[in-house]
Backbone as CSV, one residue per row, in Angstrom:
resi,resn,N_x,N_y,N_z,CA_x,CA_y,CA_z,C_x,C_y,C_z
1,MET,-37.171,6.749,-23.589,-36.157,5.944,-23.364,-35.527,4.546,-23.865
2,ALA,-34.537,4.454,-24.269,-34.314,2.887,-25.181,-34.287,2.102,-23.998
3,ASP,-34.748,0.553,-24.747,-35.148,-0.731,-23.471,-33.380,-0.760,-23.035
4,ILE,-32.998,-0.940,-21.828,-32.001,-1.317,-21.418,-31.658,-3.248,-21.575
5,VAL,-30.534,-3.637,-22.123,-30.290,-5.030,-21.806,-29.557,-5.078,-20.858
6,ILE,-30.323,-6.065,-19.941,-29.568,-6.609,-18.749,-28.749,-8.092,-18.602
7,GLY,-27.691,-8.089,-18.561,-27.117,-9.657,-18.616,-27.226,-10.513,-17.485
8,GLU,-26.416,-11.506,-17.468,-26.422,-12.406,-16.569,-25.377,-11.760,-15.642
9,VAL,-25.575,-12.526,-14.082,-24.530,-11.911,-12.965,-23.391,-12.252,-13.609
10,SER,-22.399,-12.033,-13.774,-21.012,-12.510,-14.122,-19.863,-11.697,-13.187
11,TRP,-19.471,-12.467,-12.478,-18.276,-12.414,-11.152,-16.901,-11.758,-12.120
12,GLU,-16.764,-12.297,-13.277,-15.875,-12.220,-14.311,-15.945,-10.427,-14.489
13,ARG,-17.056,-10.302,-15.127,-17.497,-8.683,-15.302,-16.863,-7.831,-14.101
14,ILE,-17.508,-8.143,-13.046,-17.429,-7.167,-11.635,-16.104,-7.337,-11.287
15,VAL,-15.280,-8.170,-11.146,-13.608,-8.246,-11.277,-13.301,-7.136,-12.170
16,SER,-13.567,-7.799,-13.635,-13.218,-6.407,-14.673,-13.054,-5.507,-14.450
17,ALA,-13.961,-4.991,-13.987,-14.901,-3.555,-14.235,-13.498,-2.877,-12.636
18,VAL,-13.701,-3.897,-11.635,-12.892,-3.216,-10.895,-11.108,-3.063,-11.086
19,GLU,-10.530,-3.981,-11.899,-9.483,-4.178,-12.449,-9.315,-2.854,-13.321
20,LYS,-10.121,-2.260,-14.018,-9.815,-1.360,-14.764,-9.770,-0.086,-14.333
21,VAL,-10.537,-0.146,-12.976,-10.610,1.129,-12.404,-9.075,0.975,-11.834
22,ARG,-8.842,0.206,-11.253,-7.441,0.478,-10.671,-6.376,0.480,-11.280
23,GLU,-6.345,-0.374,-12.512,-5.323,-0.087,-13.397,-5.266,1.827,-14.106
24,ARG,-6.597,2.474,-13.847,-6.642,3.656,-14.583,-5.990,4.327,-13.278
25,LEU,-6.108,4.103,-11.956,-5.626,4.930,-10.846,-4.133,4.822,-10.833
26,LEU,-3.517,3.215,-10.819,-2.443,2.976,-11.088,-1.449,3.982,-12.137
27,ARG,-2.320,4.160,-13.370,-1.474,4.344,-14.504,-1.203,5.867,-14.139
28,ALA,-1.978,6.708,-13.841,-2.115,7.860,-13.434,-1.499,8.206,-12.557
29,THR,-1.161,7.764,-11.274,0.021,7.962,-9.923,0.935,7.791,-10.623
30,THR,1.289,6.569,-11.301,2.696,6.260,-11.762,3.292,7.237,-12.732
31,ALA,2.299,8.246,-13.440,2.711,8.774,-14.596,3.199,10.341,-13.805
32,LEU,2.132,10.911,-12.942,2.660,11.976,-12.270,3.925,11.650,-11.043
33,GLU,4.194,10.461,-10.343,5.198,10.229,-9.560,6.352,10.418,-10.472
34,LYS,6.370,9.715,-11.585,8.041,9.821,-12.833,7.845,11.006,-13.084
35,ALA,6.742,11.859,-13.421,6.889,13.385,-13.829,7.663,13.996,-12.456
36,GLY,7.240,13.835,-11.291,8.096,14.530,-10.139,6.647,15.872,-9.765
37,VAL,5.534,15.284,-10.121,4.487,16.342,-10.072,3.528,15.867,-8.441
38,PRO,3.997,16.687,-7.792,3.190,16.281,-6.294,1.475,16.134,-6.692
39,TYR,1.015,15.306,-5.923,-0.286,14.753,-6.054,-0.758,14.037,-4.841
40,ALA,-2.233,14.173,-4.856,-2.731,13.336,-3.743,-3.717,12.749,-4.284
41,VAL,-4.203,11.379,-4.016,-5.371,10.441,-4.014,-6.397,10.906,-3.361
42,ILE,-7.720,11.347,-3.786,-8.768,12.028,-2.890,-10.012,10.989,-2.973
43,GLY,-11.060,10.846,-2.736,-12.382,10.434,-2.919,-12.380,8.831,-2.409
44,GLY,-13.189,8.248,-3.209,-13.233,7.006,-2.921,-12.465,6.250,-2.482
45,HIS,-11.149,6.134,-3.485,-9.911,5.436,-3.194,-8.979,5.834,-1.927
46,ALA,-9.188,7.066,-1.882,-8.282,7.377,-0.297,-8.932,6.684,0.287
47,VAL,-10.523,6.970,0.708,-11.404,6.136,1.693,-10.805,4.569,1.933
48,ALA,-11.052,4.362,0.622,-10.455,2.431,0.590,-9.521,2.443,1.335
49,GLU,-8.067,3.286,0.980,-6.734,3.128,1.050,-6.692,3.002,2.836
50,TRP,-7.505,4.129,3.164,-7.646,4.207,4.958,-8.199,3.174,5.612
51,VAL,-9.314,2.635,5.016,-9.999,1.725,5.707,-9.813,0.484,5.499
52,THR,-8.822,0.084,4.611,-8.077,-1.344,4.336,-7.098,-1.316,5.680
53,ARG,-6.414,-0.101,5.853,-5.712,-0.401,7.263,-6.244,-0.597,8.475
54,ALA,-7.198,-0.533,8.652,-7.998,-0.709,10.007,-8.846,-2.194,9.873
55,ASN,-9.161,-2.184,8.740,-10.602,-3.605,8.192,-10.702,-3.625,6.978
56,GLN,-9.767,-4.667,6.429,-9.968,-5.130,4.893,-11.392,-5.182,4.583
57,CYS,-12.345,-5.692,5.333,-13.497,-6.460,4.863,-14.700,-4.866,5.022
58,GLY,-14.043,-3.892,5.210,-14.837,-2.859,5.220,-14.728,-1.839,4.025
59,VAL,-14.135,-2.506,3.149,-13.933,-1.430,1.816,-14.863,-1.478,0.915
60,ARG,-15.513,-0.290,0.107,-16.223,-0.131,-0.844,-15.337,0.104,-2.083
61,ASN,-15.820,-0.418,-3.076,-15.238,-0.370,-4.505,-16.186,1.003,-4.943
62,THR,-15.211,1.858,-5.864,-15.635,2.982,-6.390,-15.093,3.401,-7.743
63,PRO,-16.135,3.543,-8.686,-15.818,3.691,-10.297,-14.809,4.771,-10.833
64,ASP,-15.089,5.815,-9.289,-14.583,7.047,-9.470,-12.839,7.061,-9.373
65,VAL,-12.062,7.827,-9.723,-10.625,8.107,-9.602,-10.598,9.727,-9.633
66,ASN,-10.034,9.951,-8.201,-9.971,11.548,-8.099,-8.479,11.483,-7.546
67,ILE,-8.087,13.089,-8.094,-6.630,13.311,-7.827,-6.570,14.800,-7.230
68,LEU,-6.091,15.195,-6.418,-5.734,16.556,-6.104,-4.484,16.981,-6.721
69,LEU,-4.271,18.202,-7.040,-3.418,18.617,-7.816,-3.025,20.415,-7.240
70,ARG,-1.841,20.699,-7.124,-1.828,21.946,-7.039,-1.530,22.817,-8.886
71,ARG,-2.954,23.869,-8.869,-2.813,24.588,-10.239,-1.445,24.790,-10.554
72,VAL,-0.565,25.294,-10.061,0.662,25.287,-10.553,1.571,24.573,-11.418
73,ASP,1.104,23.069,-10.415,1.642,21.951,-11.433,0.802,21.549,-12.466
74,PHE,-0.258,21.994,-12.808,-1.437,21.672,-13.993,-0.906,21.290,-15.515
75,ASP,0.229,22.142,-15.638,0.523,21.943,-17.090,1.337,20.767,-17.043
76,ALA,2.323,20.480,-15.906,3.352,19.177,-16.008,2.777,18.182,-15.919
77,ALA,1.422,18.458,-15.088,0.591,16.916,-14.779,-0.184,16.927,-16.002
78,LYS,-0.814,17.816,-17.051,-1.404,17.289,-18.403,-0.214,16.751,-19.320
79,VAL,0.863,17.141,-19.296,2.156,16.636,-19.943,2.067,15.094,-19.718
80,ALA,2.302,14.740,-18.520,2.634,13.902,-17.789,1.354,12.627,-18.199
81,MET,0.242,13.114,-17.745,-0.745,12.262,-18.052,-1.232,12.099,-19.406
82,GLU,-1.242,12.811,-20.347,-1.162,12.764,-21.734,-0.123,11.971,-22.449
83,ALA,1.356,11.591,-21.937,1.895,10.807,-22.378,1.504,9.269,-21.664
84,ALA,0.949,9.341,-20.665,0.198,7.839,-20.166,-0.785,7.343,-21.081
85,GLY,-1.507,8.449,-21.993,-2.551,7.773,-22.401,-3.933,8.588,-22.463
86,PHE,-3.758,9.450,-21.499,-5.009,10.070,-21.106,-5.158,11.605,-22.121
87,VAL,-6.630,11.711,-21.837,-6.529,12.753,-22.980,-7.575,14.025,-22.132
88,TYR,-7.348,15.182,-22.017,-7.821,16.290,-21.008,-8.868,16.675,-21.512
89,GLN,-9.652,16.993,-20.568,-11.080,17.601,-21.159,-11.398,18.598,-19.843
90,HIS,-12.100,19.550,-20.328,-12.520,20.519,-19.453,-13.975,20.690,-19.469
91,ALA,-15.237,20.055,-18.878,-16.503,20.347,-19.175,-17.252,20.575,-18.081
92,ALA,-18.447,21.196,-18.139,-19.232,21.399,-16.828,-18.004,22.048,-15.877
93,SER,-17.107,22.840,-16.005,-16.507,23.275,-14.765,-15.753,22.400,-13.972
94,ILE,-15.298,21.203,-14.639,-14.864,20.311,-14.180,-13.818,19.762,-14.982
95,ASP,-12.321,19.737,-14.497,-11.144,19.241,-15.132,-10.929,17.691,-14.999
96,LYS,-10.988,16.776,-16.117,-10.177,15.481,-16.185,-9.653,15.366,-17.043
97,PHE,-9.132,13.867,-16.996,-8.362,13.227,-18.096,-9.352,11.885,-18.433
98,LEU,-9.601,11.986,-19.794,-10.187,10.621,-20.106,-9.426,9.777,-20.261
99,ASP,-9.641,8.405,-20.371,-8.958,7.307,-20.377,-8.694,6.888,-21.583
100,GLY,-8.309,7.786,-22.623,-7.963,7.719,-24.049,-8.997,8.079,-24.942
101,LYS,-8.571,8.171,-26.100,-9.738,8.583,-27.300,-10.616,7.989,-27.299
102,GLY,-12.209,8.877,-27.134,-13.432,8.005,-27.126,-13.716,7.548,-25.826
103,ALA,-13.145,7.627,-24.642,-13.413,7.349,-23.601,-14.768,8.199,-23.189
104,LYS,-15.825,7.630,-22.085,-16.518,8.408,-21.645,-16.347,8.840,-20.163
105,ALA,-17.110,10.189,-19.875,-16.586,10.477,-18.528,-16.244,10.169,-17.424
106,ARG,-16.981,8.702,-17.334,-16.843,7.944,-16.570,-15.790,7.437,-16.330
107,ASP,-14.902,7.124,-17.334,-13.578,6.564,-17.479,-13.017,7.551,-17.378
108,ALA,-12.871,8.324,-16.560,-11.556,9.608,-16.381,-11.199,9.842,-15.252
109,VAL,-9.929,10.223,-14.901,-9.379,10.738,-13.535,-9.724,11.913,-13.652
110,HIS,-10.461,12.391,-12.461,-11.230,13.579,-12.344,-10.139,14.789,-11.410
111,VAL,-9.780,15.756,-11.561,-8.864,16.483,-10.722,-9.583,17.681,-10.160
112,LEU,-9.148,17.917,-8.603,-9.511,19.078,-7.932,-8.251,19.753,-7.419
113,PHE,-8.403,21.159,-7.481,-6.844,21.862,-7.176,-7.076,22.114,-5.372
114,ALA,-5.726,21.877,-5.343,-5.452,22.183,-3.911,-5.624,23.686,-3.571
115,GLY,-6.216,24.053,-2.121,-6.412,25.316,-1.668,-7.526,25.801,-2.327
116,GLU,-8.468,25.480,-2.961,-9.365,26.108,-3.418,-10.563,25.595,-3.241
117,LYS,-11.782,26.496,-3.253,-12.803,25.814,-3.122,-13.608,25.050,-4.497
118,VAL,-14.205,24.110,-4.065,-14.692,23.337,-5.325,-16.152,23.849,-5.505
119,ARG,-17.093,24.322,-4.370,-17.907,25.190,-4.706,-17.851,26.522,-3.619
120,GLU,-18.447,27.697,-4.391,-18.397,28.959,-3.542,-18.985,28.359,-2.154
121,GLU,-20.471,28.093,-2.151,-20.680,27.588,-0.514,-19.791,27.110,0.353
122,TYR,-19.141,26.383,-0.225,-18.387,25.242,1.028,-17.433,26.093,1.734
123,VAL,-17.790,25.507,3.020,-17.042,26.139,4.409,-15.487,26.284,4.130
124,LEU,-14.926,25.448,3.654,-13.682,25.358,3.009,-13.074,25.107,2.195
125,PRO,-11.950,25.484,1.496,-11.128,24.921,0.327,-10.660,23.424,0.552
126,THR,-10.007,22.911,-0.547,-9.758,21.576,-0.374,-8.509,22.106,-0.042
127,PRO,-7.810,20.356,0.830,-6.467,20.384,1.534,-5.432,21.045,0.536
128,GLU,-4.159,21.143,1.338,-3.153,21.335,0.269,-2.464,19.619,-0.107
129,VAL,-1.516,19.625,-0.960,-1.565,18.392,-1.580,-0.294,18.030,-0.429
130,THR,0.228,18.947,0.184,1.195,18.415,1.306,0.444,17.705,2.486
131,GLU,-0.671,17.791,2.623,-1.426,17.111,3.674,-1.686,15.443,2.928
132,SER,-0.746,14.692,2.818,-0.527,13.836,2.253,0.334,12.774,2.913
133,GLU,0.443,11.417,2.748,1.708,10.616,2.838,1.760,9.577,1.810
134,ALA,2.743,8.710,2.122,2.799,7.373,1.122,2.082,6.442,1.407
135,GLY,0.956,5.688,0.564,0.511,4.599,0.789,0.950,3.344,0.490
136,ALA,0.349,2.707,0.016,0.828,1.208,-0.211,1.275,1.078,-1.907
137,THR,0.708,2.037,-2.675,0.822,2.356,-3.891,0.628,3.918,-4.455
138,PHE,0.541,4.322,-4.165,0.233,5.937,-4.186,-0.347,6.945,-3.234
139,ARG,0.125,8.104,-3.552,0.215,9.185,-2.403,-1.443,9.154,-1.881
140,VAL,-1.285,9.091,-0.780,-3.028,9.517,-0.680,-3.223,10.414,0.846
141,LEU,-4.561,11.387,0.527,-4.477,12.403,1.601,-4.683,11.827,2.956
142,SER,-4.194,12.529,4.122,-3.747,12.243,5.205,-5.575,11.859,5.827
143,LEU,-5.375,11.680,6.473,-7.013,10.607,7.278,-7.797,12.211,7.502
144,GLU,-7.006,13.164,8.472,-7.558,14.185,9.296,-8.378,14.879,7.723
145,ALA,-7.317,15.395,6.851,-7.392,15.975,5.422,-8.782,15.314,4.788
146,LEU,-8.637,14.250,4.578,-9.638,13.665,3.830,-11.062,13.529,4.318
147,VAL,-11.218,13.175,5.911,-12.069,13.225,6.658,-12.956,14.845,6.758
148,ARG,-12.264,16.048,6.589,-12.615,17.024,6.560,-12.928,17.420,5.382
149,MET,-12.371,17.002,4.016,-13.079,17.291,2.368,-14.460,16.578,2.405
150,LYS,-14.599,15.342,3.446,-15.801,14.462,3.144,-16.740,15.526,3.843
151,LEU,-16.663,16.134,4.958,-17.540,17.095,5.951,-17.674,18.291,5.247
152,THR,-17.023,18.700,4.352,-16.701,20.097,3.713,-18.044,19.776,2.489
153,SER,-18.158,18.759,1.930,-18.648,18.143,0.398,-20.280,17.725,1.283
154,ASN,-20.524,17.011,2.319,-21.365,16.591,2.963,-22.611,15.901,1.862
155,ARG,-22.068,15.622,0.879,-23.028,14.639,0.134,-23.568,13.231,0.978
156,ASP,-24.346,12.712,0.374,-25.128,11.057,0.773,-23.577,10.291,0.750
157,LYS,-22.748,10.444,-0.396,-21.401,9.469,-0.306,-20.581,9.804,0.576
158,ASP,-20.402,11.399,0.475,-19.517,11.727,1.562,-19.543,11.310,3.144
159,ARG,-21.266,11.587,3.578,-21.231,10.822,4.961,-21.395,9.310,4.853
160,THR,-21.552,8.492,4.019,-21.088,7.053,4.014,-19.787,6.996,4.278
161,HIS,-18.883,7.550,3.428,-17.208,7.245,3.718,-17.076,7.671,5.237
162,VAL,-17.460,8.748,5.706,-17.274,8.986,7.299,-17.711,7.906,8.359
163,ARG,-18.635,7.279,7.756,-19.692,6.238,8.500,-19.074,5.153,8.676
164,ASP,-18.118,4.641,7.372,-17.048,3.678,7.178,-15.933,4.102,7.855
165,PHE,-15.192,5.079,7.753,-14.229,5.279,8.875,-14.761,5.273,10.400
166,ILE,-15.836,5.614,10.570,-16.443,5.376,12.118,-16.489,3.880,12.562
167,ASP,-17.185,3.148,11.598,-17.212,1.480,11.479,-16.059,0.454,11.941
168,VAL,-14.768,1.300,11.147,-13.856,0.449,11.311,-13.000,1.322,12.604
169,GLY,-13.165,2.449,13.315,-12.566,2.822,14.557,-11.673,3.833,14.178
170,LEU,-11.330,4.163,12.704,-10.622,5.382,12.205,-11.196,6.812,13.174
171,VAL,-12.498,7.052,13.253,-13.030,8.255,13.780,-13.761,7.960,14.980
172,ASP,-13.822,8.695,15.903,-14.322,8.171,17.146,-14.928,9.672,17.736
173,SER,-15.291,9.589,18.803,-16.165,10.958,19.430,-15.182,12.035,19.796
174,SER,-13.745,11.635,19.538,-13.029,12.707,20.108,-12.489,13.690,18.559
175,TRP,-13.200,13.463,17.540,-12.811,13.941,15.992,-13.856,15.540,16.046
176,PRO,-14.948,15.445,16.644,-15.032,16.798,16.244,-14.369,17.614,16.524
177,ALA,-13.898,17.799,17.652,-12.749,19.065,18.223,-11.475,19.090,16.938
178,LYS,-11.822,18.251,16.454,-10.461,18.873,15.091,-10.807,19.974,14.438
179,PHE,-12.345,19.995,14.056,-12.938,20.812,12.794,-13.579,21.851,13.559
180,PRO,-13.696,22.992,12.316,-14.764,24.062,13.035,-15.983,23.811,13.069
181,PRO,-16.675,24.707,13.531,-18.317,24.539,14.288,-19.014,23.673,13.237
182,GLU,-19.153,24.293,12.278,-20.026,23.871,11.079,-19.652,22.135,10.852
183,LEU,-18.297,22.002,10.573,-18.098,20.768,10.373,-17.990,19.689,11.683
184,ALA,-17.900,20.439,12.602,-17.742,19.632,14.007,-19.206,18.986,14.212
185,SER,-20.204,20.099,13.800,-21.815,19.496,13.848,-22.043,18.475,13.187
186,ARG,-21.387,18.795,11.851,-22.016,17.439,10.710,-21.694,16.262,11.375
187,LEU,-20.198,16.374,11.808,-19.604,14.776,12.153,-20.097,14.513,13.498
188,GLN,-20.467,15.136,14.440,-21.077,14.592,15.304,-22.896,14.092,15.497
189,HIS,-23.527,14.697,14.376,-24.718,14.088,13.495,-24.627,13.037,13.046
190,ILE,-23.395,12.526,12.292,-22.993,11.262,11.662,-22.636,10.259,12.962
191,LEU,-21.841,10.411,13.997,-21.829,9.498,14.753,-23.007,9.538,15.533
192,ASP,-23.762,10.467,15.745,-25.069,10.340,16.795,-26.149,9.082,15.607
193,THR,-26.075,9.507,14.483,-27.003,8.616,13.839,-26.483,7.566,12.891
194,PRO,-25.754,6.510,13.361,-24.812,5.651,12.645,-25.243,4.683,11.385
195,ASP,-27.008,5.065,11.557,-27.162,4.254,10.619,-28.029,4.949,9.509
196,GLY,-27.616,6.355,9.806,-28.445,7.333,8.600,-29.281,8.045,8.958
């Protein structure tokens, strides 16, 4: 393994990295809006959008940009995204738009399709794009649909995001009743183990 050169701590680099991701998100959502392509922001940016509504101090940064699209709109989305400088790539069963030629997979907008299972073993498919609302600068998945997605995926980062919702008071002990038994059980476990 090659030696990694680690530079000094630089707040400027940290801020620049966050701004690059935000610019990518806004460029993508603006392109889809202008083209009239229905979409919803999902993942960490959707979590951040909701958390800031309750407590700005609870927000986490994320390098990932994730968008929910209807498969029927994918060709129109491709045209809109490519016109905005993105380059479509399908690799390892993942559809994404790289942020320009030569960009790495980490510098991409990742796409999930509405109403489809991300993995065959998942309890539920992804929500529909219509389960969204206008946020401050882009359309965002509704809170209930987002929590449902997080409970369905159930990875460490998903459970952490649900804990963030709990920490700022967006999700409480009344919420397990909103979901099917398996997801309700997962949420109850998170509620019962706030420290993980």
